[in-house]
N, C-alpha and C positions, 0 to 999 in steps of 0.2 A: 540527524546530528544529535538531537537530545529531546527531552520531553517537553520543554517549553516551545521549541521551534518546530516540533513535529506533532502530528495528530495522535489519537489514542492508540493506533496500532503499534506504535513504538513501545508503549506501556505493556500491551498484550504480549509482544514478543519477549520482553524481559521476563515477565511473569511466567510465560510458558517455559522459558529456559530454566528458570529456578525450579519450577515444579517438576520438570522432567528429571532434573538432577536429584531432587528429593526421592522420586520413585526409584531411580537407579540405586541410590544409596541404601534404600530400604530393601531392595531385592538382592543387592550384592554388597553387604556391609564390609567385606574385606577389601573392596576396591575404593580408590580415591577419585570421586567425581566432583568437579567444580563447575558452576555456571559461569560463563564468560560473556562479557559485553565488549565487543570490539568497536572502538570509536572510529568512525570513518572520517577522520579529521582531514584527510587529503582528497577525499573522493567527491564531495558534493560541489556543485556550482552554488555560489552564494545566493542566487535567485531562488533556489529551492528551499532555503532555510532562513531567509531574512524576515520571516513573518510567522505569526501563528494566529489562529482563530479563537476568540474568547467570546462566548455567548453570542455567536453569530457575527461578531465584528472582527475585522482583520486588523491586527496590530503589527505594523511594519517597522523594521529598523532601516532607516534611510542613510546608508553609508556606502562608501566605495570599497570594493574588494577585487583583487586581481591575482592573489596567490592562494595557497592552501587555506581553507577556511579555519582550520584549527589554529593557525598562527595569527589569525585576524585579531587585532587589538579590540578590546571591549570599550575603549574610549568612545564616549558619545552615546553609549547605550542607556545613559541616564534618562534620555528623552523617552525611550520606550518604557522604562520603569514608571515614569511620571504618568503616562497615559494608562498603563496597566493598573497602577495603584488606584486611580480614580474609578476604574471599571469594577474593581474587586469588592469594594465596600469595606466595612470595618469589623466584620465578625472575627472571632478567635482564629478560625481556620484561614480566613483571608490574611490576617496578620502573619500567620505562619508562612503562607505562600509568599507574602511580601518580603519577609526576612530571608526566605530561601532564595528568592530571585536576587536580592541584594548581595547575600553572601556568595552566591555563585558568580554573578556577572559583574557586580560593582567592586568586589573585593579580589577579583582575579584579572590578570592582565590580558589574557587571550581566551578564545572560545574553547580550546582544548582543555585548559585547566578548569574553566567554569563548568564544562560538561562533566569532567571527572568528579569534581566536587558534588555536583548535583546528583549524579547516579549513585555515588557512594552514600550521600546523605539519605537517600530514599531506600536504597537496597543493600547497603553495606552489611546490615544485620542478618541478611539472608545468605551471606557468603559470596556475593557476586564479585568476580574478578574482572577488573576493568583494564583493558589494554589499549594503548594508543600506538597505532602503526607508524606514526611519524616520529620514530626514535632511531637514533644513529646505531645503537647496539643491535636492535632488531633488524635494521637494514643490512648490517654486516652479515648477519646470519643468512639473509635472503640474497646476498650479493651474487653467489654462484648461479642462481636461477635468473637473475637479471642479466648477468653476463651472457648466459645462453640465449636469452631473448634478443639481446643486441646482435649476437653473431649468427643465430640460426633461425630465428622467428618460427619456432615450432608451434607456438600457440595458434598463430594464424592458420597454418596448414591443418592442424588437427581439429580446431573448432569449425573451420569451413567444411571439413569432411563430415563432421557430426551434424552440422546444420543441414547438409544435403540429405542426410538419412532421416532427419526429423520432419521433412516436408510431409503433409501440408500444414503442420502446426506453425503457429505464429512464432517468429523469432524475436527474442527479447533484445539481444545485443549482437552486433556484428563485430568481429575482431578487426583490428588494424594490423598492418604489417609488423609494426612494433607496438606492443601494448604497454608502453611506459610513458610517463610524463617526466619532464625536467622541471624541478621546482626550486624556488627560492622564496624568501619571505613574501615577495610581492609579484611572484611569477609562477604560473602553472601552465605549461604548454607541452604539446605532444612532441615526441622525438620521431623524426622521419629520416629515412635513409635514401639518399639520392646521389647517384654518380660517385659511389664509394665514400660519401661524406655523410656524417650524422648531423642533421640540422635541427635546431629548436624552432618549431613552427612560430611564425609571426614575429620572429626576432632575427637579429643578425648573427646570433651565436651558431657556430658550427665546429665540428671536431672530426679529426681523422679517427680511424679505428683505434690506434694506439692511445690517442689522447682521451677518447671517451672511456676506454677501459681503465686507464690510469685514474681518471676522475672518479669512476665507480669504486675503485679500490681505496682511494684516499677520502672520498666524500660520498659515501653511499646515501647519505641523507638528501642528496640532490636528485635522487631518482624516486619515482612514485609509481607503483603498479596501478593500472587503470582497472575498470570493472572486470575485465577478462582475467587479469593476473592477481587481483586482490584476493580472491578465494584461495589461490595457491599460496600466497603470502601468509594468509591466516593459518592454513593447515601446516605449513612448514614451521612456523613459529610455535604454535600451540595446537597439535593435532586434536581434532574433534572426533568423538565417537559419533556425535549427531549434530547436524546443522539445522537450526530452526529458522524458518523464514516464511515470508508471504508468497503468494502465488507467482508474482513477477520474479522474485528472487530465485525461487526454486526452478523456475523455467530457464533462467540463464545458467544456473548451476548445472542443469542437465546437459547443457552444451559442452561442459568441460570435462566430462568423465574420460574420454579418450586421451585428452591432453594430460590429465593427471597420470594416467597409465604410462604415457610416453616418458614422463619425467620421473616415474617411479615414486610418486607420493600417494599414500593411501587416500582414497576418496571417502568422505564421511556418509553416514546415513542421512538422508534428507527428510525432514519432518515439517509438514505444514503447520504453521503457528495457529494458536487459537484466535478465533474471531468472536466478538461479543457485541451485544446491543445493551446499553445501559438504560434502564427505564426506572422511573420512580414508582412507588406504590400508588401514587395519585394517578399517574398515567396508565398503570395496569388496571386500576379501578374504572377509569374512564373508558378504556377499551372494552371491559366487560359490560358496562352500561350501554355502550353502542352496539353490542353484539358482535364485537370483532375478536377474532383469534389472531395470534401472532402470524399465522400463515396469511391471513387477510392483509395485515399491515406490510408484509413483504411484497405484496403485489404492486405492479405499476399503478400509478394513481388513477389513470383512466379506466383500467380494468377493475380496480377496487370500487370506484364510484358507480360504474355500470352494474357490477354484481350486486352492490348493496341497494341500488335503486330497484332492481328487479326483485330483490328479496323483500323489500318493505312495501312495494307497490300493492294496492288493493286488488289489482287484476293482472293477469299474465301479460308481459311485454314481448314474449317470444312468439313469433308468428310461424313457427315450424310446422304446425298442423295445417295452416293455410297453404304453406309451400307444398306439402305432400298432396293436398287436395288438387292443387293446380297442376302438379306433375302427373297425377293420375288422369286428369282431364286431357292433358296434352298427349298422354300415351296413346289414347284412342286416335287422336288426330295424326300422330306419327305413323300408326298402322295404316290409316287411310291414305296418307301422303305417299307411302311407299308403293301403293297400288296405282298411283296416278302419275302425274307429271313431276319430274325432279324439281322443277322450279317451285312447285307447291310445297314440297318437303322443306326447301330452304326458307320459305315464308313462315312455315309452322315453327321451325327452330328459332327464327328471329323473333316471332311473337312471344314464344315461351320465355326467351331470354329477357325480353322487354318487360313482361309481366312479373317475372321473378325479381328483376332489378327494382321494379316499382314497389314490391313488397319489402325489399331491403330498405328502401328510402322511407317507407311508412313506418317500419320498425324503428329506424333511427330517429324519426321525428317524434314518435311516441315516447321513446326513451328520453329524448331531450325535454319533452314536456313534463314528464314525471320527475326529471332531475330538478326542474324549476320548482315543482310543487314541494319537493323534499329538500330544498336548498339549505335550510337551516341545519338539518341533521347531517347532510353531506359536508357542509362547511366545518362542522365539529370533527367529522372523520378526517377531512383534509388537514385541519389544524393539528390534530394529534399525529398524523403521519409525518407532516412537515417537521414537527418537533423531534421526532425519533429519527428521521432521515433527512438531515439538512441538505438543501439544494438537490433533493431527489436522489441522493447517494447514501452509501453506508455512513453511519455516524462516525465510525472509526477512521474514515478518510479525511475528516475535517475538524471535528471537535477536539479540543485540547484537554489534557488530564486535569488542568488546574481548575476549570469551572466545576468539575465534579468533586475535586478534593475540597474546594471551598464549602461545598454543601455537606460533605460526609466525612471529611478529615481522613485520618489513617484507616478508618473503617473501610474506605474504598479499596485500598490495596489489600487489606486483609480479606475482604470479600472476594476479590479477584483471585487471591491465592487459593481460596477454597473452591471457587467455581470453575476456574480454567484448568482443566485436566488435559494435557497435550496429547495423550494417547487415545482419548475418546473420539477425536476427529469429528467434532460437531460444532455448529454455530450456537453459542450459548446466549440465552436471554438472562441477564442479571438484573434482578429487581432490587432496588436500593431503598 
């Protein structure tokens, strides 16, 4: 939904979009390219966006929501601000973030307006165009496609056909028979078609075909595309040369190509957004002192500690040579067994397996003993990795932009603008 309630990858996606636009403008100066941020104000479940993580602490907005999240009143969010302000401290950058939060959330009446203000405040100078799909005029433009969805359900058929062709790849989203929601300020429910009647799920509302088409014509704002139709909505309203998204997003966009062809809407180029790891100079120096490369730090923690223990141990922990000796000894016994009783051959195989397994156990015990010996150094390695990969996952999936902005100010965004080049297709380590 926005930068405060979303992790770092929202920031990377916006920066990637702006930077790609810069590259296109430089290459094709006679063309007019603009970076676009489409606010998904109707799309999220509130439980996905009612919290953010700041310095490892989850700050949650405890309120009720039943309709489109963009229309949700910001009344009561002062409690979130009070908690957040205490955590931030009193530095100059903390004061800026504090005022930014206040201006966005406390001075705007709903989440959509707050998000628009926030995105414009941070990225307006880069020419970012901000669109809110929950707009009656935009819905009017998209009404013919929603009418076709109500009458013919082509998206369901085409996407199902594509999914069948994509096997065995994991499917990100499955289409409904009708991929539209009915929305009001405090209602967001699926439209289902049963026995020639259009029903609003979990309510008593229902419409005949003529009634729902009349409602669509007069009040298109009461209809909302779901995850299957939203990409089509975006491309109808403002056609993209390129859509930049994360892995999950691009995976479900790939399900939609045949559907786009069926409704004669151009399908954009899909580009994987930039990913980054933000590290301080102090953390980079600590990694160097511990003899760690960035490749080391991206390993699973068990693999990393095992590898470093073997590296710093004063003697080899690998018993591969002993295994080879053992196999050579049993080779003679296998030859002998093949010349005698078959039961002897089975006994030889069982004994070989037992002794190899014993070597495996000894190697594990040896590694465990050496880990205890070098526990202090391993703890420093684990601490650094935990700082860079919160909860054992990518930093961008949990950390919020504000904790880095408080440390580095607008230099953070300027640094990302320099470092994140969307056409380089690489994971970037950004040292701050």
